C-alpha positions as CSV (number, residue, x, y, z in Angstrom):
1,X,-21.0,-26.0,35.9
2,X,-20.9,-23.0,38.2
3,X,-17.6,-21.2,38.7
4,X,-16.5,-18.6,41.3
5,X,-17.0,-14.9,40.5
6,X,-13.3,-14.2,41.0
7,X,-10.8,-16.7,39.5
8,X,-7.2,-16.9,40.5
9,X,-4.4,-16.1,38.0
10,X,-3.6,-19.8,37.8
11,X,-7.2,-20.7,36.9
12,X,-7.3,-18.0,34.2
13,X,-4.1,-19.2,32.6
14,X,-4.5,-22.9,32.9
15,X,-8.3,-23.6,32.6
16,X,-8.0,-25.9,29.6
17,X,-11.7,-26.5,29.2
18,X,-12.3,-22.7,29.0
19,X,-9.4,-21.9,26.7
20,X,-9.3,-24.6,24.1
21,X,-10.6,-23.4,20.7
22,X,-13.0,-25.7,18.8
23,X,-14.1,-25.7,15.2
24,X,-17.9,-26.1,15.2
25,X,-20.9,-25.8,12.9
26,X,-21.6,-22.1,12.5
27,X,-25.3,-22.6,13.2
28,X,-24.6,-24.5,16.4
29,X,-23.8,-21.3,18.2
30,X,-26.3,-18.4,18.5
31,X,-26.2,-14.6,18.4
32,X,-26.3,-12.9,21.8
33,X,-29.9,-11.7,22.0
34,X,-29.1,-9.0,24.6
35,X,-26.0,-7.7,22.8
36,X,-25.3,-4.1,23.8
37,X,-23.7,-3.5,20.4
38,X,-25.4,-3.5,17.0
39,X,-24.0,-4.4,13.6
40,X,-25.3,-2.8,10.4
41,X,-24.8,-4.2,6.9
42,X,-21.9,-1.8,6.1
43,X,-19.9,-2.8,9.2
44,X,-20.5,-6.5,8.5
45,X,-19.3,-6.1,4.9
46,X,-16.1,-4.5,6.3
47,X,-15.6,-7.4,8.7
48,X,-16.3,-9.9,5.9
49,X,-13.6,-8.2,3.7
50,X,-11.1,-8.5,6.5
51,X,-11.9,-12.1,7.2
52,X,-11.4,-12.9,3.5
53,X,-8.0,-11.3,3.7
54,X,-6.8,-12.6,7.1
55,X,-9.1,-15.5,8.0
56,X,-10.9,-15.7,11.3
57,X,-8.2,-14.0,13.5
58,X,-9.8,-14.9,16.9
59,X,-12.3,-17.4,18.2
60,X,-15.8,-16.3,19.3
61,X,-16.5,-16.7,23.0
62,X,-19.6,-18.7,23.8
63,X,-21.3,-19.3,27.1
64,X,-21.8,-23.0,27.4
65,X,-25.0,-22.4,29.3
66,X,-27.1,-21.1,26.4
67,X,-24.7,-21.4,23.4
68,X,-25.0,-17.7,22.8
69,X,-21.9,-15.7,21.6
70,X,-20.7,-13.1,24.1
71,X,-17.7,-12.0,22.2
72,X,-17.5,-12.1,18.4
73,X,-21.1,-11.6,17.3
74,X,-20.1,-9.4,14.3
75,X,-17.6,-11.9,13.1
76,X,-20.1,-14.7,13.4
77,X,-22.7,-12.7,11.3
78,X,-20.1,-11.7,8.7
79,X,-19.0,-15.3,8.3
80,X,-22.4,-16.9,8.3
81,X,-24.6,-14.3,6.4
82,X,-22.2,-12.6,4.1
83,X,-19.4,-15.1,3.4
84,X,-21.6,-18.2,3.8
85,X,-19.0,-20.1,5.9
86,X,-20.2,-23.3,7.5
87,X,-17.7,-23.5,10.4
88,X,-16.4,-21.1,13.0
89,X,-13.7,-21.3,15.7
90,X,-15.2,-20.8,19.2
91,X,-14.1,-21.0,22.9
92,X,-16.8,-22.2,25.3
93,X,-16.7,-20.5,28.7
94,X,-18.3,-21.8,31.8
95,X,-19.6,-18.5,33.3
96,X,-21.5,-19.0,36.5
97,X,-24.7,-17.6,35.1
98,X,-26.3,-15.4,32.4
99,X,-25.5,-12.3,34.4
100,X,-21.8,-12.9,34.4
101,X,-21.8,-14.0,30.7
102,X,-23.7,-10.8,29.7
103,X,-21.5,-8.6,31.7
104,X,-18.3,-10.2,30.2
105,X,-19.7,-9.5,26.7
106,X,-20.6,-5.9,27.7
107,X,-17.1,-5.4,29.2
108,X,-15.5,-6.5,25.9
109,X,-17.7,-4.2,23.9
110,X,-16.8,-1.3,26.1
111,X,-13.1,-2.1,26.2
112,X,-12.9,-1.5,22.4
113,X,-13.5,2.3,23.2
114,X,-10.5,2.7,25.5
115,X,-7.5,2.6,23.2
116,X,-6.2,5.6,21.2
117,X,-4.5,5.5,17.8
118,X,-0.9,6.5,17.3
119,X,-1.1,8.2,13.9
120,X,2.7,8.5,13.6
121,X,3.0,4.7,13.8
122,X,0.1,4.3,11.4
123,X,1.8,6.6,8.8
124,X,5.0,4.5,9.2
125,X,3.0,1.3,8.8
126,X,1.1,2.3,5.8
127,X,4.3,3.7,4.1
128,X,6.3,0.5,4.6
129,X,7.5,-1.2,1.4
130,X,6.2,-4.6,2.4
131,X,2.7,-3.2,3.3
132,X,2.6,-1.3,0.0
133,X,3.6,-4.5,-1.9
134,X,0.9,-6.5,0.0
135,X,-1.8,-4.1,-0.9
136,X,-0.6,-3.7,-4.5
137,X,-0.4,0.1,-4.0
138,X,-4.2,0.1,-3.9
139,X,-5.9,2.2,-1.2
140,X,-9.0,-0.1,-1.6
141,X,-6.9,-3.2,-0.9
142,X,-5.2,-1.4,2.1
143,X,-8.7,-0.6,3.4
144,X,-9.7,-4.3,3.3
145,X,-6.4,-5.4,5.0
146,X,-6.4,-2.7,7.7
147,X,-10.0,-1.7,8.2
148,X,-9.2,2.0,7.7
149,X,-11.2,3.7,5.0
150,X,-9.6,5.5,2.1
151,X,-10.7,8.8,3.6
152,X,-9.2,7.9,6.9
153,X,-5.9,7.0,5.3
154,X,-5.9,10.3,3.4
155,X,-6.4,12.0,6.7
156,X,-3.5,10.1,8.3
157,X,-1.2,11.3,5.6
158,X,-2.8,14.8,5.5
159,X,-3.6,14.4,1.8
160,X,-6.3,16.6,0.3
161,X,-9.5,15.1,-1.0
162,X,-9.7,17.1,-4.3
163,X,-13.1,15.7,-5.3
164,X,-14.7,16.8,-2.1
165,X,-12.9,20.1,-2.1
166,X,-14.1,20.9,-5.6
167,X,-17.7,20.0,-4.7
168,X,-17.7,22.2,-1.6
169,X,-16.2,25.0,-3.6
170,X,-18.8,24.7,-6.4
171,X,-21.6,24.7,-3.9
172,X,-20.1,27.5,-1.7
173,X,-18.2,30.0,-3.9
174,X,-17.6,32.5,-1.0
175,X,-17.2,29.9,1.7
176,X,-15.2,31.1,4.7
177,X,-14.1,28.6,7.3
178,X,-12.3,28.7,10.6
179,X,-10.4,25.7,11.9
180,X,-9.1,25.5,15.5
181,X,-6.4,23.0,16.2
182,X,-5.1,22.4,19.7
183,X,-1.5,21.0,19.8
184,X,1.6,21.0,21.8
185,X,3.7,24.2,21.5
186,X,6.6,22.1,20.3
187,X,4.5,20.7,17.4
188,X,3.1,24.1,16.2
189,X,5.8,24.9,13.7
190,X,5.5,21.5,11.9
191,X,1.7,21.7,11.9
192,X,1.7,25.2,10.5
193,X,4.1,24.2,7.7
194,X,2.1,21.1,6.9
195,X,-1.2,22.9,6.8
196,X,0.2,25.8,4.7
197,X,1.4,23.2,2.1
198,X,-1.8,21.3,2.2
199,X,-4.2,24.2,1.9
200,X,-2.0,25.8,-0.8
201,X,-2.0,22.6,-2.9
202,X,-5.8,22.4,-2.4
203,X,-6.4,25.8,-4.0
204,X,-7.6,27.7,-0.9
205,X,-7.2,31.4,-1.0
206,X,-6.8,34.0,1.7
207,X,-5.3,31.4,4.1
208,X,-4.3,32.8,7.5
209,X,-2.7,30.5,10.1
210,X,-2.0,32.0,13.6
């Protein structure tokens, strides 16, 4: 069934046929053959770990015209190929043709690049007592719940990676590095104090912060 290129707000909000999730056989919907994103094994394993923790948190979006998934291909692969699930929640969309369906999927892929992280809020989140209790004080568990790697979490908390530092030091005894950080003038004092403590605790010598 063809639809107009531009829908009204009422149609978007109240189109029951488009917006009703359905639980279907996971093999009854297909991977998008022209997907502009790719999924390697490592990324699928991360998705699978998150699905095991949270369940399927959003339905895949499928064009009814060809049964190909336009949004949620990685989730579909992780559920089918890694977790061995037999069912998946989907929403069938009546795009007017393959061009609109493909561009909708491409738009969703691109939209994921537009947001920025608020690391202050991430620090507050990861330091919350209920989050710590949920993850059992395990960074590996926190990685599976949040999607952030242990290295990324260390970076958010400005924690030194001693194993990596020791390896770099062993391989480069006389290593000299320059790091340039651009920040707001009002944040400079706090950043200098934090970096001084961090580098000092990490065993760096001859540190000069301007």
